[in-house]
C-alpha positions in Angstrom: -80.8 -191.0 46.9 -77.9 -188.8 46.0 -79.9 -185.6 46.5 -80.8 -186.8 49.9 -77.1 -187.6 50.7 -76.1 -184.1 49.6 -78.8 -182.5 51.7 -77.8 -184.5 54.6 -74.0 -183.6 54.0 -74.9 -179.9 53.8 -76.9 -180.1 56.9 -74.1 -181.7 58.8 -71.7 -179.1 57.4 -73.9 -176.3 58.5 -74.3 -177.9 62.0 -70.7 -178.3 62.3 -70.1 -174.7 61.1 -72.6 -173.4 63.7 -71.0 -175.5 66.5 -67.6 -174.1 65.6 -68.8 -170.6 65.5 -70.5 -171.1 68.9 -67.4 -172.7 70.3 -65.2 -169.6 69.0 -67.8 -167.3 70.4 -67.7 -169.0 73.8 -63.9 -169.1 73.7 -63.7 -165.3 73.0 -66.2 -164.6 75.7 -64.2 -166.6 78.2 -61.1 -164.5 77.5 -62.9 -161.1 77.6 -64.5 -158.9 80.3 -68.0 -158.2 79.3 -69.4 -154.6 80.0 -73.0 -153.9 78.9 -73.8 -150.4 77.8 -77.4 -149.4 78.5 -78.1 -146.4 76.2 -81.0 -144.3 74.9 -80.2 -143.2 71.4 -84.0 -142.7 70.5 -86.8 -140.8 72.0 -87.1 -137.5 73.9 -84.1 -138.1 76.0 -81.7 -138.9 73.0 -80.1 -135.5 72.6 -78.5 -136.1 76.0 -78.3 -139.9 76.0 -76.4 -140.0 72.6 -73.3 -138.1 73.6 -73.0 -139.9 76.9 -73.2 -143.3 75.2 -70.6 -142.2 72.6 -68.1 -141.1 75.3 -68.5 -144.4 77.3 -68.1 -146.6 74.3 -65.2 -144.7 72.9 -63.3 -145.1 76.0 -63.8 -148.8 76.0 -62.7 -149.0 72.4 -59.7 -146.8 73.2 -58.6 -149.1 76.0 -58.8 -152.1 73.5 -57.1 -150.3 70.6 -54.3 -148.4 72.5 -53.7 -150.8 75.4 -54.8 -154.2 74.2 -57.4 -154.2 76.8 -57.1 -153.9 80.6 -53.7 -155.5 81.4 -54.0 -157.5 78.3 -57.7 -158.6 78.8 -59.9 -157.3 76.0 -63.2 -155.6 76.9 -66.4 -156.9 75.1 -69.4 -154.6 75.2 -72.9 -154.6 73.7 -75.3 -151.6 73.6 -79.0 -152.2 74.7 -81.6 -149.4 74.0 -83.7 -148.6 77.0 -85.4 -145.2 75.8 -84.8 -144.1 79.4 -87.8 -146.5 80.3 -87.4 -148.5 83.5 -89.1 -151.6 82.2 -86.9 -151.6 79.0 -83.8 -151.1 81.2 -84.8 -154.2 83.3 -85.4 -156.2 80.1 -81.8 -155.1 78.9 -80.3 -156.3 82.2 -82.0 -159.6 82.1 -81.1 -160.3 78.5 -77.5 -159.4 78.9 -76.6 -161.0 82.3 -76.2 -164.4 80.7 -73.0 -163.0 79.2 -71.5 -162.6 82.7 -71.3 -158.9 82.9 -69.2 -157.5 85.8 -70.7 -153.9 85.9 -73.7 -152.1 84.6 -74.0 -148.3 84.2 -77.9 -147.9 84.0 -77.8 -144.2 83.1 -81.2 -143.9 84.8 -82.1 -143.5 88.5 -85.4 -145.3 87.7 -83.5 -148.3 86.3 -81.1 -148.1 89.2 -83.8 -148.5 91.7 -85.2 -151.5 89.9 -81.7 -153.2 89.6 -80.7 -152.5 93.2 -82.8 -155.3 94.2 -81.5 -157.7 91.6 -77.8 -157.0 91.5 -76.9 -158.5 94.8 -78.3 -161.9 93.8 -76.6 -161.8 90.4 -73.3 -160.5 91.8 -73.2 -157.5 89.3 -71.8 -154.1 90.2 -73.9 -151.1 89.5 -71.8 -148.0 88.7 -74.0 -144.8 88.9 -71.6 -142.0 88.4 -73.5 -138.8 89.4 -76.9 -140.5 89.7 -78.8 -143.2 91.4 -79.6 -143.6 95.0 -78.0 -141.0 97.4 -78.3 -143.5 100.2 -76.3 -146.1 98.4 -73.1 -144.2 99.5 -73.5 -146.5 102.5 -71.8 -149.6 101.4 -72.6 -151.6 104.4 -76.2 -151.8 103.1 -75.7 -151.2 99.3 -72.9 -153.7 98.6 -73.3 -153.6 94.9 -74.1 -149.8 94.3 -71.4 -147.4 93.7 -72.7 -143.7 93.2 -69.2 -142.5 92.1 -68.2 -138.9 92.0 -71.2 -137.4 93.6 -75.0 -137.9 94.5 -77.9 -135.8 94.2 -77.9 -135.0 97.8 -74.3 -133.7 97.2 -75.6 -131.6 94.4 -78.3 -130.1 96.4 -76.0 -129.2 99.2 -73.4 -127.7 96.9 -76.0 -125.5 95.1 -77.3 -124.2 98.4 -73.6 -123.5 99.5 -73.0 -121.6 96.3 -76.2 -119.4 96.3 -75.6 -118.8 100.0 -72.3 -117.0 98.9 -74.5 -114.3 97.5 -76.1 -113.6 100.9 -78.1 -115.1 103.7 -80.9 -117.5 102.6 -83.1 -116.8 105.5 -86.6 -115.8 104.2 -85.7 -116.5 100.7 -87.5 -118.7 98.2 -85.9 -121.5 96.2 -88.0 -123.4 93.6 -87.0 -126.9 92.6 -88.3 -127.5 89.0 -87.8 -131.3 88.7 -88.5 -134.2 86.5 -91.4 -136.1 88.1 -89.6 -139.4 88.5 -87.2 -141.1 91.0 -84.4 -138.9 89.4 -86.1 -135.6 90.0 -87.4 -136.5 93.4 -83.9 -137.6 94.7 -82.8 -134.1 96.0 -85.9 -133.3 97.8 -85.1 -134.8 101.2 -81.8 -133.1 101.3 -83.3 -129.7 100.2 -86.0 -130.0 102.9 -83.2 -130.6 105.5 -81.3 -127.6 104.0 -84.4 -125.3 104.1 -84.9 -126.0 107.8 -81.2 -125.3 108.4 -80.8 -122.2 106.2 -84.4 -120.8 106.6 -85.4 -120.6 103.1 -88.8 -121.6 101.7 -88.7 -124.5 99.2 -91.2 -124.6 96.4 -91.6 -128.0 94.8 -92.7 -127.8 91.1 -92.8 -131.2 89.4 -92.7 -131.6 85.6 -94.4 -134.5 83.8 -92.4 -136.7 81.5 -91.0 -135.9 79.1 -91.1 -132.3 80.0 -92.3 -130.4 76.9 -95.3 -129.0 78.7 -94.1 -126.4 81.3 -96.1 -123.3 80.9 -98.2 -123.8 84.1 -95.0 -124.3 86.1 -93.4 -121.1 84.8 -96.5 -119.2 85.3 -96.3 -120.2 89.1 -92.7 -119.1 89.0 -93.7 -115.7 87.5 -96.3 -115.3 90.3 -94.1 -116.6 93.1 -90.9 -114.9 91.9 -88.5 -117.3 93.8 -84.9 -115.9 94.4 -83.5 -118.9 92.7 -84.6 -121.8 90.6 -82.9 -125.2 90.7 -83.5 -127.2 87.6 -83.5 -131.1 88.0 -84.3 -131.9 84.4 -83.3 -134.3 81.6 -83.6 -134.3 77.9 -86.0 -132.0 76.3 -87.2 -130.8 79.7 -84.0 -128.7 80.1 -84.1 -126.7 76.9 -87.9 -126.2 77.4 -87.4 -124.9 80.9 -84.9 -122.3 79.7 -87.1 -121.2 77.0 -90.0 -120.9 79.3 -87.9 -119.0 81.8 -87.3 -116.6 78.9 -90.9 -116.3 78.1 -91.8 -115.2 81.7 -88.6 -113.1 82.0 -87.1 -115.0 84.8 -83.3 -114.2 84.9 -81.1 -117.0 83.8 -78.4 -115.8 86.1 -80.7 -117.0 89.0 -81.2 -120.5 87.5 -78.9 -123.4 88.4 -79.2 -126.8 87.0 -77.9 -130.2 88.4 -75.0 -131.7 86.4 -77.5 -133.4 84.2 -79.1 -130.1 83.3 -75.9 -128.4 82.2 -74.8 -129.5 78.8 -74.8 -128.3 75.2 -78.3 -129.8 74.3 -79.8 -127.9 77.2 -78.7 -124.4 76.1 -78.0 -124.4 72.4 -81.7 -124.5 71.4 -82.1 -121.1 73.2 -79.1 -119.7 71.6 -77.8 -116.4 73.1 -80.9 -116.0 75.2 -79.5 -118.9 77.4 -76.6 -116.7 78.3 -76.0 -116.5 82.1 -77.5 -119.9 82.8 -75.6 -121.8 85.5 -75.2 -125.5 86.3 -73.2 -127.8 88.5 -70.1 -129.3 86.8 -69.3 -132.7 88.1 -65.5 -132.1 88.2 -65.5 -131.6 84.4 -67.0 -129.3 81.9 -66.4 -129.2 78.0 -62.8 -129.9 78.0 -61.6 -131.3 74.7 -57.8 -130.9 74.7 -56.7 -133.3 77.3 -54.3 -136.3 76.4 -57.2 -138.7 76.6 -59.1 -136.7 73.9 -55.9 -136.6 71.7 -55.5 -140.4 72.1 -59.3 -140.9 71.2 -58.8 -138.9 68.0 -55.5 -140.8 67.2 -56.6 -144.4 67.9 -60.3 -144.1 66.9 -61.4 -141.2 64.8 -58.4 -141.0 62.5 -58.8 -144.6 61.9 -62.6 -144.5 61.3 -63.4 -146.3 64.5 -65.0 -143.5 66.5 -68.6 -143.9 67.8 -69.8 -140.4 67.3 -71.2 -139.4 64.0 -69.4 -136.0 64.3 -66.0 -135.9 65.9 -66.8 -132.3 67.2 -69.0 -134.1 69.8 -65.7 -135.4 71.5 -65.1 -133.3 74.5 -68.7 -132.0 74.9 -70.1 -132.1 78.5 -72.0 -135.3 78.2 -69.5 -137.0 76.1 -66.9 -136.4 78.9 -69.4 -137.6 81.4 -69.8 -141.1 79.6 -66.0 -141.1 79.1 -65.4 -140.7 82.9 -68.1 -143.3 83.7 -66.1 -145.8 81.5 -62.9 -144.8 83.1 -64.3 -145.5 86.5 -65.6 -148.9 85.3 -62.2 -149.8 83.9 -60.4 -148.6 86.9 -62.6 -150.7 89.2 -61.7 -153.7 87.0 -58.0 -152.8 87.1 -58.0 -152.4 91.0 -59.6 -155.9 91.2 -56.7 -157.3 89.0 -54.2 -155.9 91.5 -55.5 -158.2 94.0 -56.7 -161.2 92.0 -54.3 -161.2 89.2 -54.7 -160.4 85.5 -57.5 -162.1 83.8 -61.3 -162.2 83.3 -62.8 -160.8 86.5 -65.9 -161.9 88.2 -68.6 -159.6 89.6 -67.4 -160.3 93.1 -63.8 -159.4 92.3 -64.9 -156.2 90.5 -67.1 -155.3 93.5 -64.0 -155.5 95.7 -62.1 -153.3 93.1 -64.9 -150.6 93.1 -64.9 -150.6 96.9 -61.1 -150.0 97.0 -60.5 -147.3 94.3 -57.7 -145.0 95.0 -57.6 -142.6 92.0 -55.3 -139.9 93.3 -54.0 -136.8 91.4 -51.1 -138.8 89.9 -53.3 -141.5 88.5 -55.8 -138.8 87.1 -52.8 -137.3 85.2 -51.8 -140.7 83.9 -55.3 -141.3 82.6 -55.1 -138.1 80.7 -58.0 -136.3 82.4 -56.1 -133.8 84.5 -58.3 -131.0 85.6 -61.5 -132.9 84.8 -61.8 -135.3 87.7 -61.4 -135.0 91.5 -59.6 -137.8 93.4 -61.7 -140.9 94.1 -61.2 -142.9 97.2 -63.8 -145.5 97.9 -64.4 -147.7 101.0 -67.2 -149.7 102.5 -68.3 -146.7 104.3 -68.2 -144.6 101.3 -69.2 -146.0 97.9 -69.2 -142.4 96.4 -65.6 -141.9 96.7 -65.9 -138.1 96.0 -68.5 -135.5 96.8 -67.4 -132.3 95.0 -68.5 -130.1 92.2 -68.2 -126.5 90.9 -70.3 -124.2 88.9 -70.0 -123.6 85.1 -71.9 -120.9 83.2 -73.0 -120.6 79.6 -71.8 -117.5 77.9 -73.9 -117.8 74.8 -71.5 -120.1 72.9 -69.5 -122.0 75.4 -69.3 -123.2 79.1 -66.8 -121.7 81.5 -66.2 -122.3 85.2 -67.4 -119.6 87.5 -66.7 -120.9 91.0 -64.1 -122.9 92.9 -64.7 -126.5 93.9 -67.3 -127.0 96.7 -67.4 -130.3 98.8 -70.7 -131.5 100.2 -71.2 -131.0 104.0 -71.4 -134.6 105.3 -72.0 -133.6 108.8 -75.5 -132.7 107.4 -75.8 -135.4 104.9 -74.3 -138.5 106.5 -77.1 -138.8 109.1 -79.6 -138.6 106.3 -77.7 -141.4 104.3 -77.5 -143.6 107.3 -81.2 -143.2 108.2 -82.3 -143.9 104.7 -80.0 -146.9 104.3 -81.1 -148.3 107.6 -84.7 -147.9 106.6 -84.1 -149.6 103.3 -82.2 -152.6 105.1 -85.2 -153.2 107.4 -87.6 -153.1 104.5 -85.6 -155.6 102.4 -84.4 -157.8 105.4 -80.8 -156.9 104.7 -78.2 -157.4 107.4 -75.6 -154.5 107.1 -72.0 -155.7 107.1 -69.5 -154.4 109.6 -67.4 -152.1 107.5 -64.6 -152.3 110.2 -64.1 -155.8 109.3 -64.0 -155.2 105.5 -60.5 -155.2 103.9 
């Protein structure tokens, strides 16, 4: 009898402890803003995915450690491994949405495509800084997508602008070596429009996931001898492409990567042979000496709280990209608070904040990223907020800027955006909002 009473008492104590823990967790969740972090720290895309994730998480930690959160409201976050697979990305989204997230950064155009249909019903913002759907710039249709800083159509136009400075493109050949996925296919429509405008011949050369087999692709390049190669790769595909270019003696000086094909993991494997390779820089390169980097070292790494396994990663290209993505997420939340008051924001409120970003030069300096980010001004008509980039070039040991800032030509691109957005709206039965009435 006494044993039974003891067992019953123990069971009641465990149940009470569990209930208290659940209540404490629920209370903490009610006082925090939850930001999921979709990552890929494993698989063939890990060399590029890891530094982005480290930069993103470090900035969220910094805001909590240095500032006590966003206007006093702490940020809660949780990583979920996608392996860059769309189905796993959707699984992460579905699993974490019960925690009332306000914004996702999918870090995959394929995952973004899948979540674009889910986010409106769940009232969750998709911040796709430098990736995602190019037509989601049109906020009248894509209410929850924010392709901040630049789209792949911006990147395609800016690359053409840059190579055009070297002479007329009429009659020239440009090869697009691209990851055979939604990501790699995104720039094609813009490049086809640009080929008609500028008179160059566009060669489309898809590369199958994950991109380690490219010999046939580069044999075609050796035969065709395009004047320029635009690389739209990711993960091991990038370093493989550079090695194959070396094997067929294609000049690295005539190669230009998109901003996801221009980081240390892409060039270091080829060592000095990658010298002269160029890529778009999405406002930033490998700056590691800005005030934000010093704060990350002070508040995180000197206290053993940093995310990267090696602090030398802080300030690398993709670390900075992840960090800036987190900054944009935090600033969207902060902007929402200016309207709705300090507290835990809802997805609807953060959507308003993301659509009313006004990150000017003064604010960029306050954020500690001066020289790494162009001003961002979003609106219902423009969910991108910025459409500029420049070129940086690998000198064998480091990146350096080799051009001024270019801005994408929206006289050319805006009609493409509106045509594509209108088509999507009709397919999905979406009634576009009147941006003139949005405040």
